[in-house]
Each structure stands twice: as structure tokens, then as C-alpha cells.
Backbone as JSON Lines, residues from 0, in Angstrom:
{"i":0,"aa":"M","n":[12.18,2.52,15.84],"ca":[10.75,2.58,16.6],"c":[9.78,1.78,15.72]}
{"i":1,"aa":"E","n":[9.09,1.48,16.87],"ca":[7.15,1.0,16.82],"c":[6.6,1.98,16.61]}
{"i":2,"aa":"T","n":[5.26,1.49,16.0],"ca":[3.99,2.4,15.43],"c":[3.49,2.52,16.74]}
{"i":3,"aa":"M","n":[2.96,3.07,16.59],"ca":[2.24,3.56,17.9],"c":[0.64,3.19,17.29]}
{"i":4,"aa":"L","n":[0.4,3.87,16.02],"ca":[-1.32,2.7,15.79],"c":[-0.82,1.17,15.33]}
{"i":5,"aa":"K","n":[-1.79,0.19,16.64],"ca":[-1.36,-1.03,16.02],"c":[-2.74,-1.63,14.45]}
{"i":6,"aa":"I","n":[-2.69,-2.47,13.82],"ca":[-3.63,-2.77,13.74],"c":[-3.13,-4.21,13.36]}
{"i":7,"aa":"S","n":[-4.57,-5.11,13.88],"ca":[-4.45,-6.34,13.95],"c":[-3.7,-6.82,11.98]}
{"i":8,"aa":"D","n":[-3.2,-7.78,12.17],"ca":[-2.76,-8.55,10.84],"c":[-4.31,-9.14,9.54]}
{"i":9,"aa":"A","n":[-4.32,-9.53,11.25],"ca":[-6.45,-10.29,10.75],"c":[-6.39,-8.79,9.65]}
{"i":10,"aa":"A","n":[-6.96,-7.72,10.57],"ca":[-7.51,-6.72,10.48],"c":[-7.01,-5.98,9.14]}
{"i":11,"aa":"S","n":[-5.88,-6.19,8.93],"ca":[-5.0,-5.64,7.42],"c":[-4.64,-6.6,7.0]}
{"i":12,"aa":"L","n":[-5.16,-7.62,6.86],"ca":[-5.31,-9.09,5.75],"c":[-6.49,-8.1,5.26]}
{"i":13,"aa":"A","n":[-7.4,-8.4,5.96],"ca":[-9.08,-7.61,5.72],"c":[-9.07,-7.21,4.56]}
{"i":14,"aa":"L","n":[-8.93,-5.98,5.14],"ca":[-8.53,-4.36,4.57],"c":[-8.0,-4.48,2.99]}
{"i":15,"aa":"H","n":[-6.58,-5.29,2.86],"ca":[-6.21,-5.6,1.87],"c":[-7.07,-6.64,0.87]}
{"i":16,"aa":"A","n":[-7.38,-7.32,1.56],"ca":[-8.14,-8.64,0.47],"c":[-9.43,-8.25,-0.02]}
{"i":17,"aa":"T","n":[-9.91,-7.41,1.0],"ca":[-11.15,-6.38,0.45],"c":[-10.67,-5.45,-0.68]}
{"i":18,"aa":"V","n":[-10.11,-4.53,-0.71],"ca":[-9.48,-4.07,-1.62],"c":[-8.63,-4.6,-2.86]}
{"i":19,"aa":"F","n":[-8.12,-5.79,-2.53],"ca":[-7.73,-6.45,-3.85],"c":[-8.95,-7.05,-4.97]}
{"i":20,"aa":"L","n":[-9.88,-7.32,-3.93],"ca":[-11.18,-7.44,-4.78],"c":[-11.8,-6.28,-5.41]}
{"i":21,"aa":"A","n":[-11.89,-5.45,-4.65],"ca":[-12.47,-4.27,-5.39],"c":[-11.73,-3.82,-6.94]}
{"i":22,"aa":"S","n":[-11.01,-4.67,-6.97],"ca":[-9.19,-3.8,-7.71],"c":[-10.18,-4.4,-8.85]}
{"i":23,"aa":"N","n":[-10.79,-6.02,-7.97],"ca":[-10.97,-6.63,-10.1],"c":[-12.56,-7.12,-10.08]}
{"i":24,"aa":"P","n":[-12.96,-6.44,-10.06],"ca":[-14.67,-6.5,-9.71],"c":[-15.42,-7.58,-10.78]}
{"i":25,"aa":"D","n":[-15.14,-7.71,-11.59],"ca":[-14.93,-8.72,-12.85],"c":[-14.59,-10.49,-12.35]}
{"i":26,"aa":"S","n":[-13.7,-10.5,-11.49],"ca":[-12.79,-12.11,-11.5],"c":[-13.29,-12.02,-9.77]}
{"i":27,"aa":"R","n":[-13.03,-13.57,-10.31],"ca":[-13.26,-14.65,-9.11],"c":[-11.83,-15.04,-8.58]}
{"i":28,"aa":"F","n":[-11.61,-14.78,-7.32],"ca":[-9.81,-15.37,-7.07],"c":[-10.32,-16.15,-6.12]}
{"i":29,"aa":"S","n":[-9.21,-17.1,-5.38],"ca":[-9.42,-18.43,-5.4],"c":[-8.3,-18.03,-4.11]}
{"i":30,"aa":"N","n":[-8.79,-18.77,-2.71],"ca":[-7.94,-18.02,-1.2],"c":[-6.28,-18.1,-2.02]}
{"i":31,"aa":"R","n":[-6.12,-19.54,-2.17],"ca":[-4.42,-19.19,-2.87],"c":[-3.61,-18.37,-4.06]}
{"i":32,"aa":"Q","n":[-4.8,-17.76,-5.1],"ca":[-4.55,-16.48,-5.51],"c":[-4.01,-15.18,-5.26]}
{"i":33,"aa":"I","n":[-5.41,-14.96,-4.04],"ca":[-5.59,-13.83,-2.95],"c":[-4.16,-13.79,-2.11]}
{"i":34,"aa":"A","n":[-4.13,-15.34,-1.77],"ca":[-2.3,-15.27,-1.17],"c":[-1.67,-14.91,-1.59]}
{"i":35,"aa":"S","n":[-1.59,-15.4,-2.38],"ca":[-0.13,-15.2,-3.96],"c":[0.15,-14.25,-4.05]}
{"i":36,"aa":"E","n":[-1.13,-12.79,-4.29],"ca":[-1.05,-11.42,-4.41],"c":[-0.63,-10.6,-3.06]}
{"i":37,"aa":"L","n":[-1.03,-10.88,-2.03],"ca":[-0.49,-10.29,-1.04],"c":[0.64,-10.94,-0.4]}
{"i":38,"aa":"Q","n":[0.67,-12.0,-0.65],"ca":[2.17,-12.77,-0.64],"c":[2.23,-12.99,1.69]}
{"i":39,"aa":"V","n":[0.85,-13.94,0.9],"ca":[0.46,-14.2,3.27],"c":[0.45,-15.17,2.69]}
{"i":40,"aa":"S","n":[0.16,-16.27,4.58],"ca":[-0.44,-17.09,4.94],"c":[-1.07,-17.77,4.06]}
{"i":41,"aa":"E","n":[-1.74,-18.81,3.92],"ca":[-2.72,-19.32,2.92],"c":[-3.37,-19.69,3.98]}
{"i":42,"aa":"A","n":[-3.34,-20.15,5.13],"ca":[-4.41,-20.29,6.26],"c":[-4.81,-19.39,6.78]}
{"i":43,"aa":"H","n":[-4.18,-18.55,7.42],"ca":[-4.22,-16.75,7.7],"c":[-5.3,-16.35,6.65]}
{"i":44,"aa":"L","n":[-4.94,-16.32,5.79],"ca":[-6.09,-15.55,4.96],"c":[-7.28,-16.38,5.22]}
{"i":45,"aa":"S","n":[-6.58,-18.01,4.82],"ca":[-9.03,-18.2,4.8],"c":[-9.35,-18.24,6.0]}
{"i":46,"aa":"K","n":[-8.98,-17.83,7.54],"ca":[-9.88,-17.6,7.89],"c":[-10.12,-16.16,8.29]}
{"i":47,"aa":"V","n":[-9.51,-15.53,7.83],"ca":[-9.64,-14.13,7.93],"c":[-10.64,-13.9,6.77]}
{"i":48,"aa":"L","n":[-10.89,-14.52,5.0],"ca":[-12.34,-14.16,4.08],"c":[-13.32,-15.36,5.14]}
{"i":49,"aa":"Q","n":[-12.81,-16.06,5.45],"ca":[-14.23,-17.01,6.78],"c":[-15.04,-15.51,6.98]}
{"i":50,"aa":"R","n":[-14.13,-15.27,8.0],"ca":[-15.22,-14.3,8.89],"c":[-15.53,-13.13,7.76]}
{"i":51,"aa":"L","n":[-15.53,-12.75,6.97],"ca":[-15.69,-11.59,5.57],"c":[-16.91,-12.34,5.49]}
{"i":52,"aa":"S","n":[-16.62,-13.46,5.36],"ca":[-17.86,-14.37,4.21],"c":[-19.26,-14.11,5.69]}
{"i":53,"aa":"K","n":[-19.15,-14.17,6.7],"ca":[-19.71,-14.38,7.43],"c":[-20.44,-12.98,7.99]}
{"i":54,"aa":"S","n":[-19.94,-11.88,7.39],"ca":[-19.91,-10.55,7.74],"c":[-20.77,-10.17,6.15]}
{"i":55,"aa":"R","n":[-21.35,-10.95,5.65],"ca":[-21.83,-11.17,3.54],"c":[-20.43,-9.91,3.27]}
{"i":56,"aa":"L","n":[-19.34,-9.65,3.38],"ca":[-18.67,-9.05,2.34],"c":[-17.97,-9.31,1.64]}
{"i":57,"aa":"V","n":[-17.89,-10.29,1.86],"ca":[-17.59,-11.33,0.91],"c":[-18.4,-12.43,0.4]}
{"i":58,"aa":"K","n":[-18.39,-13.25,-0.31],"ca":[-18.7,-14.55,-1.29],"c":[-18.44,-15.91,-1.93]}
{"i":59,"aa":"S","n":[-17.8,-16.21,-1.8],"ca":[-17.49,-17.51,-2.56],"c":[-18.48,-18.54,-2.76]}
{"i":60,"aa":"N","n":[-17.96,-19.42,-3.55],"ca":[-18.83,-20.36,-4.78],"c":[-16.83,-21.49,-4.35]}
{"i":61,"aa":"R","n":[-17.74,-22.71,-4.84],"ca":[-16.82,-23.41,-4.86],"c":[-16.63,-24.13,-6.06]}
{"i":62,"aa":"G","n":[-15.75,-25.04,-6.46],"ca":[-16.0,-25.58,-7.72],"c":[-14.88,-24.77,-8.43]}
{"i":63,"aa":"A","n":[-15.0,-25.64,-10.01],"ca":[-14.22,-24.78,-10.56],"c":[-13.93,-23.21,-11.07]}
{"i":64,"aa":"K","n":[-15.66,-23.06,-11.32],"ca":[-15.52,-21.19,-12.02],"c":[-15.82,-20.99,-10.1]}
{"i":65,"aa":"G","n":[-15.1,-21.55,-9.29],"ca":[-16.18,-19.89,-8.08],"c":[-14.44,-19.92,-7.74]}
{"i":66,"aa":"G","n":[-14.78,-19.01,-6.36],"ca":[-13.62,-17.92,-5.9],"c":[-14.56,-17.0,-5.07]}
{"i":67,"aa":"F","n":[-13.12,-15.82,-4.65],"ca":[-14.2,-15.37,-4.23],"c":[-14.21,-13.88,-5.22]}
{"i":68,"aa":"V","n":[-15.94,-13.41,-4.02],"ca":[-16.34,-12.04,-4.58],"c":[-16.59,-10.63,-3.61]}
{"i":69,"aa":"L","n":[-16.82,-9.77,-3.72],"ca":[-17.41,-8.36,-2.78],"c":[-18.56,-8.84,-2.74]}
{"i":70,"aa":"G","n":[-19.37,-9.32,-1.4],"ca":[-20.4,-9.38,-1.44],"c":[-21.18,-8.64,-1.15]}
{"i":71,"aa":"K","n":[-21.29,-7.01,-1.95],"ca":[-21.82,-6.13,-2.65],"c":[-21.14,-5.35,-2.82]}
{"i":72,"aa":"S","n":[-21.72,-4.07,-3.5],"ca":[-20.72,-3.22,-4.04],"c":[-19.47,-2.4,-3.79]}
{"i":73,"aa":"S","n":[-18.75,-2.59,-3.9],"ca":[-16.92,-1.92,-3.75],"c":[-17.58,-0.56,-3.24]}
{"i":74,"aa":"D","n":[-18.53,-0.11,-3.5],"ca":[-19.72,1.48,-3.18],"c":[-20.21,1.55,-2.12]}
{"i":75,"aa":"D","n":[-20.8,0.29,-1.65],"ca":[-21.21,-0.05,-0.1],"c":[-20.76,-0.63,0.97]}
{"i":76,"aa":"I","n":[-19.46,-0.53,0.39],"ca":[-18.43,-1.19,1.66],"c":[-17.32,0.12,3.06]}
{"i":77,"aa":"S","n":[-16.96,0.18,3.47],"ca":[-16.55,0.85,3.97],"c":[-15.3,0.26,4.99]}
{"i":78,"aa":"L","n":[-14.52,0.81,4.85],"ca":[-12.71,-0.05,5.63],"c":[-13.86,-0.35,6.96]}
{"i":79,"aa":"L","n":[-14.5,0.62,7.3],"ca":[-14.5,0.29,8.56],"c":[-15.54,-0.69,9.21]}
{"i":80,"aa":"D","n":[-16.48,-1.24,7.51],"ca":[-17.34,-2.13,7.96],"c":[-16.18,-3.23,8.23]}
{"i":81,"aa":"V","n":[-15.43,-3.73,6.83],"ca":[-14.13,-4.45,7.4],"c":[-13.52,-4.31,8.14]}
{"i":82,"aa":"F","n":[-13.04,-3.66,8.87],"ca":[-12.52,-3.59,10.1],"c":[-12.93,-3.99,11.05]}
{"i":83,"aa":"E","n":[-14.78,-3.14,11.31],"ca":[-15.35,-3.75,12.63],"c":[-15.59,-5.39,12.07]}
{"i":84,"aa":"S","n":[-15.64,-6.07,11.03],"ca":[-16.01,-7.58,11.03],"c":[-14.6,-8.02,11.41]}
{"i":85,"aa":"I","n":[-13.56,-7.7,11.42],"ca":[-12.87,-8.3,12.37],"c":[-11.9,-8.44,13.44]}
{"i":86,"aa":"E","n":[-12.54,-6.88,14.24],"ca":[-12.23,-6.32,15.45],"c":[-13.21,-6.28,16.31]}
{"i":87,"aa":"G","n":[-14.44,-6.11,15.6],"ca":[-15.72,-5.45,16.79],"c":[-15.42,-4.16,16.22]}
{"i":88,"aa":"P","n":[-16.82,-3.82,16.99],"ca":[-17.02,-2.07,17.05],"c":[-15.74,-1.43,17.48]}
{"i":89,"aa":"F","n":[-15.43,-0.84,16.7],"ca":[-14.2,0.88,16.55],"c":[-13.95,1.38,18.37]}
{"i":90,"aa":"V","n":[-13.59,0.87,19.24],"ca":[-13.59,1.28,20.47],"c":[-12.04,1.87,20.58]}
{"i":91,"aa":"A","n":[-11.71,2.89,21.67],"ca":[-10.08,3.19,22.15],"c":[-9.76,2.54,23.18]}
{"i":92,"aa":"K","n":[-8.15,1.9,22.31],"ca":[-7.41,1.47,22.67],"c":[-7.08,1.58,24.64]}
{"i":93,"aa":"H","n":[-6.26,0.9,24.3],"ca":[-5.27,0.83,25.91],"c":[-4.65,2.11,25.94]}
{"i":94,"aa":"C","n":[-4.24,2.69,27.06],"ca":[-2.81,3.79,27.18],"c":[-1.6,2.86,26.05]}
{"i":95,"aa":"I","n":[-0.92,4.45,25.47],"ca":[0.34,3.52,24.51],"c":[1.33,4.26,25.49]}
{"i":96,"aa":"L","n":[1.34,3.66,26.52],"ca":[2.24,3.76,27.41],"c":[2.14,2.46,28.59]}
{"i":97,"aa":"N","n":[0.69,1.56,28.24],"ca":[1.03,0.18,28.99],"c":[1.0,0.1,30.54]}
{"i":98,"aa":"T","n":[0.13,1.2,31.15],"ca":[-0.11,1.2,31.99],"c":[-1.07,1.88,33.03]}
{"i":99,"aa":"Q","n":[-1.75,1.19,34.14],"ca":[-2.76,1.65,34.57],"c":[-2.93,3.37,35.05]}
{"i":100,"aa":"V","n":[-1.62,4.31,35.32],"ca":[-0.93,4.52,35.77],"c":[-2.47,6.22,35.58]}
{"i":101,"aa":"C","n":[-2.59,6.08,34.44],"ca":[-3.59,7.42,34.36],"c":[-4.96,6.97,33.67]}
{"i":102,"aa":"N","n":[-5.87,8.07,33.21],"ca":[-6.9,6.87,32.84],"c":[-7.5,8.2,31.65]}
{"i":103,"aa":"E","n":[-8.06,8.29,31.4],"ca":[-8.58,9.11,29.94],"c":[-8.38,10.26,30.06]}
{"i":104,"aa":"N","n":[-9.34,10.76,30.97],"ca":[-9.15,11.53,31.52],"c":[-7.81,12.62,32.32]}
{"i":105,"aa":"N","n":[-7.3,11.42,32.25],"ca":[-6.21,12.3,32.96],"c":[-4.74,11.92,33.49]}
{"i":106,"aa":"C","n":[-4.95,11.38,31.31],"ca":[-3.53,10.84,30.27],"c":[-3.35,12.3,29.99]}
{"i":107,"aa":"I","n":[-1.64,12.08,30.22],"ca":[-0.75,13.0,28.85],"c":[-1.06,13.14,27.99]}
{"i":108,"aa":"F","n":[-1.14,11.41,27.49],"ca":[-1.74,11.9,26.16],"c":[-2.42,12.28,25.32]}
{"i":109,"aa":"G","n":[-4.19,12.03,26.53],"ca":[-5.46,11.75,26.58],"c":[-6.08,12.66,25.37]}
{"i":110,"aa":"H","n":[-5.55,13.82,24.46],"ca":[-6.18,14.4,23.98],"c":[-5.62,14.64,22.28]}
{"i":111,"aa":"L","n":[-4.29,14.17,22.53],"ca":[-3.74,13.3,21.46],"c":[-4.59,12.38,20.84]}
{"i":112,"aa":"L","n":[-4.43,11.45,21.93],"ca":[-4.87,10.29,21.17],"c":[-6.53,10.14,20.87]}
{"i":113,"aa":"K","n":[-7.67,10.84,21.22],"ca":[-9.02,10.81,20.96],"c":[-8.68,11.83,19.92]}
{"i":114,"aa":"S","n":[-7.59,12.58,19.04],"ca":[-7.49,13.3,18.03],"c":[-7.28,12.2,17.27]}
{"i":115,"aa":"V","n":[-6.31,11.71,17.52],"ca":[-5.74,10.93,16.02],"c":[-7.1,9.88,15.77]}
{"i":116,"aa":"E","n":[-7.49,9.07,17.29],"ca":[-8.48,7.5,16.82],"c":[-9.82,8.53,15.96]}
{"i":117,"aa":"K","n":[-10.09,9.75,16.21],"ca":[-10.84,10.29,15.29],"c":[-10.71,10.49,13.93]}
{"i":118,"aa":"Q","n":[-9.59,10.43,13.71],"ca":[-9.03,11.09,11.95],"c":[-8.51,9.39,11.75]}
{"i":119,"aa":"V","n":[-8.93,8.7,12.46],"ca":[-8.11,6.62,12.48],"c":[-10.03,6.22,11.55]}
{"i":120,"aa":"Y","n":[-10.89,6.35,12.84],"ca":[-12.14,6.34,12.56],"c":[-13.27,7.23,11.26]}
{"i":121,"aa":"D","n":[-12.2,8.65,11.46],"ca":[-13.51,9.35,9.67],"c":[-12.74,8.7,9.17]}
{"i":122,"aa":"Y","n":[-11.1,8.75,9.13],"ca":[-10.97,7.88,7.41],"c":[-11.75,6.33,7.19]}
{"i":123,"aa":"L","n":[-11.86,5.56,8.03],"ca":[-12.46,3.86,7.8],"c":[-13.47,3.88,7.9]}
{"i":124,"aa":"S","n":[-14.54,5.13,8.07],"ca":[-15.81,5.43,8.2],"c":[-16.27,6.01,7.39]}
{"i":125,"aa":"G","n":[-15.13,7.12,6.32],"ca":[-15.39,7.44,5.08],"c":[-14.54,7.66,3.78]}
{"i":126,"aa":"T","n":[-13.83,6.13,3.63],"ca":[-13.54,4.98,2.85],"c":[-14.21,4.18,2.42]}
{"i":127,"aa":"I","n":[-14.45,4.69,1.23],"ca":[-14.96,2.95,0.78],"c":[-14.5,2.17,-0.14]}
{"i":128,"aa":"L","n":[-14.25,0.7,-0.18],"ca":[-13.45,0.26,-1.5],"c":[-13.2,0.95,-2.74]}
{"i":129,"aa":"S","n":[-14.32,1.53,-3.13],"ca":[-13.66,2.21,-4.9],"c":[-12.86,3.2,-4.49]}
{"i":130,"aa":"D","n":[-12.59,4.0,-3.6],"ca":[-12.13,4.37,-3.28],"c":[-10.48,4.11,-3.49]}
{"i":131,"aa":"L","n":[-10.39,3.08,-3.26],"ca":[-9.14,2.43,-3.12],"c":[-9.14,1.88,-4.65]}
{"i":132,"aa":"S","n":[-9.91,1.07,-5.05],"ca":[-9.98,-0.21,-5.9],"c":[-8.49,0.22,-7.28]}
{"i":133,"aa":"D","n":[-7.71,1.25,-7.69],"ca":[-7.18,1.1,-8.16],"c":[-5.91,1.33,-7.39]}
{"i":134,"aa":"F","n":[-5.68,0.85,-6.49],"ca":[-4.3,1.0,-5.91],"c":[-3.43,-0.9,-5.62]}
{"i":135,"aa":"F","n":[-3.93,-1.95,-6.27],"ca":[-3.22,-2.65,-6.59],"c":[-3.04,-2.85,-8.41]}
{"i":136,"aa":"N","n":[-3.35,-1.56,-8.93],"ca":[-3.32,-1.34,-10.81],"c":[-2.34,0.16,-10.58]}
{"i":137,"aa":"N","n":[-1.97,0.3,-9.38],"ca":[-1.39,1.09,-9.9],"c":[-0.13,0.95,-8.38]}
{"i":138,"aa":"R","n":[0.53,0.17,-7.91],"ca":[1.37,0.37,-6.55],"c":[2.84,0.01,-7.21]}
{"i":139,"aa":"N","n":[3.59,-0.22,-6.52],"ca":[4.74,0.12,-6.91],"c":[5.53,-1.33,-5.92]}
{"i":140,"aa":"T","n":[5.93,-1.88,-7.84],"ca":[6.39,-3.62,-7.66],"c":[7.62,-3.37,-7.3]}
{"i":141,"aa":"E","n":[8.16,-2.32,-6.74],"ca":[9.88,-2.59,-5.88],"c":[9.28,-2.75,-4.37]}
{"i":142,"aa":"S","n":[8.05,-2.88,-4.22],"ca":[7.63,-3.32,-2.76],"c":[6.64,-4.45,-2.73]}
{"i":143,"aa":"P","n":[6.75,-5.45,-2.98],"ca":[6.04,-6.4,-3.39],"c":[4.29,-7.0,-2.11]}
{"i":144,"aa":"N","n":[5.07,-6.68,-0.52],"ca":[4.78,-7.48,0.66],"c":[3.95,-6.14,1.28]}
{"i":145,"aa":"Y","n":[3.05,-6.13,0.59],"ca":[1.05,-4.76,1.0],"c":[0.87,-5.26,2.32]}
{"i":146,"aa":"L","n":[1.69,-5.78,3.13],"ca":[1.13,-5.81,4.79],"c":[1.72,-5.59,6.02]}
{"i":147,"aa":"S","n":[3.16,-4.71,5.1],"ca":[3.77,-4.3,6.51],"c":[4.51,-2.85,6.14]}
């Protein structure tokens, strides 16, 4: 069964990459190192990190001592900040039935969707990277692909 909640690969990758950086605040990581840790494409990660850099959520330095770090304290970056840097403002998406039969006001799932969207928004806005900084230190090593 497919999940009803959809987050783009880019947003998921941005969330995981920033939590990874928050888990290692005293280290710089190359695109290759982060991609290896997350088991994702270096090319895709590079595009995501560029967008995060434009939003000043990550900083990068070139050279032998270069790499990526968070652009500010993990206490000052919410998951919503990361999500919106990739997806734009958090807004309600399409009908789960992918149809134009109903609108938000007369949808049979309207109240449920509003409730779920509010819970997701509250979680993203109320969770900062430092809240999750132990994730990569305490993860289950039997399931290494964290984006699935």
C-alpha cells in the first residue's frame, strides 16, 4: 500500500542531510561523505545542498579542509525551515483521490486532511535539528537506507 503522506525525495534528502550535519556539529563533510552515509546519489545530494546553501541553512568551503556544515546552530533551524527551503511555503496539497470532484469545503476527507496537515505542520515547525541530533548515533544498523 502506498503512503498518503508525500514528501519529495529532495525534501526528504534535505531533512536527512541537515539532521546528519546536526549530529556531527564539529565536523565538515564532503558531498561524497554525506551521500555515502545516506546511501544516495551524489548528484542529487549536490543539488539539494546547493539549495540549502542558498537558503543559508548550510555553508560550504572548498579545499582540503572544506566541506559542508550547518549555516547556523541546530537550535535555530526547524524541520519546517529545511522543508520550505526545498518545497517553498507549506500549503495544503491535492486531494488524496487526485480528482476535482470536490473541493476543500465539501470533501469527504476534508476534516481528516486538515487535521493531518496541522499535525505535520506542528511537528515540522516545532522540531529543531538539535532535537534529532542523536538520530545518526542511535540508528538501527540493520536498515541502512534512511530515505525509504
